[in-house]
N, C-alpha and C positions, 0 to 999 in steps of 0.2 A: 115598272119597266116600260109600260105603254106610254106613260107621261114622258119618260126620257126619250123614247123613240119619237114622240111628237115634237119635243123641243129640238132634237137633233135635226129632224126634217125641216123645221122652221128656220133653224140656223143655216142649213144648207141653202135654202131658198134665199135667205137674206144675203149670204155671201155671193151667190150667183148673181143676184140683182146688183150688188155693189160692184162686182167685177165687170158686169155688163155696162154699168154706168161709167166706170173708169175708162173702159175701152171706147165707149161711144163719145166721150168728151175729149179723148186723146190725152187725158191726164194720167197720172200715175201716183202711187203712194210715195214714190221717191221725191215728189214735189210737195208732199203734204205730211212731213214728219210730225208736225205739231198735231195734226189730226189723228195720226196713229197713236201719239202719246195720250191724247184726250180719250180716245176709244179705250185704250188699255186701262187708264185710270178709272174710267167708268165701270168697266167689267170687273176690275178688282174691288172697287167700292161695293158693287152688288154682291160679290162673293163673300164679303165679310159677314153677311147676315143671311145667306141664301139657304142654309141648312133648314131642315124641317122645324127645328126649335130655335131658329135665329142664330145658329152657330156658323162659323166660317166653313167654307168648303174649298178644296183645292181647285186651282185654275189650270187648265191645260191650254197651252199656246202651241198651235200647230203652224210653225214657220210664219209668224205674223209679219216678218220683215223681208219676205221674199222679194218684194218689189222696191225695197229701200236701197238707195245707193250705198255702196260699201263704206264710204267715208262717214256716213251717218249711223251705221249699225252699232258701232262701238258705244256711242252716246246713248242709244236706245237700250242696249244691253246693260249698261251701267245703271240706267233707270230701272230696268227689270230686276236687277240684283238688289237694289234698294227696296223695291216693292216686295220682294220675296222675303224680306226680314219680317214682314207682318202677315203675309199670306203665302201658303204653300203653292209654289208654281212648278209645273212640269212643262218644259220647253222641248218640243220635238222639231228636229231639223236635220237636213243633210248638207247644210251650208258650211263649207270649209272655214269661212271667216268666223262664223259663230262658234264652230268647234274649237278654233284657235283661242278665241276669247274665253271659252269655258275651260279649256285646259290650263290657261294662266290663272283663272280664279280657283280652280281645283287645287293648285299648288299652295294657295294661301288658306285653304280650308273653308272658304266662304260658300262654296256650292259643292254638290255631288254630281259627278259626270258619269253617265253610263253610255258606253260606246259599243257598237256591234263588234263581235269577234270575227276577224277574217277567217274564212275556213274553206 
């Protein structure tokens, strides 16, 4: 558990550094969709052998496309769906666009969608 805490802290530092760099350069992920794709492919490639005995582990994506323009999200989500055929993915978001994409895919049975219950 301590190792997981260390990895989580390191990841938070890396994300903060990348966000700071993006803001400092005036750029945004919306202009670098190919970079987002390459990053995801790299993370998923590592996940295929990340378990203690070289087995695959699930990958949690926490709103990775939050800064991506809406017209590019559909393409990226289709890529995520293809990648999920080989690696278990958990995608967390409150993005209505991604929710609409997921509801359409749920109807075909290609993904499972869990949504909060209004209450």
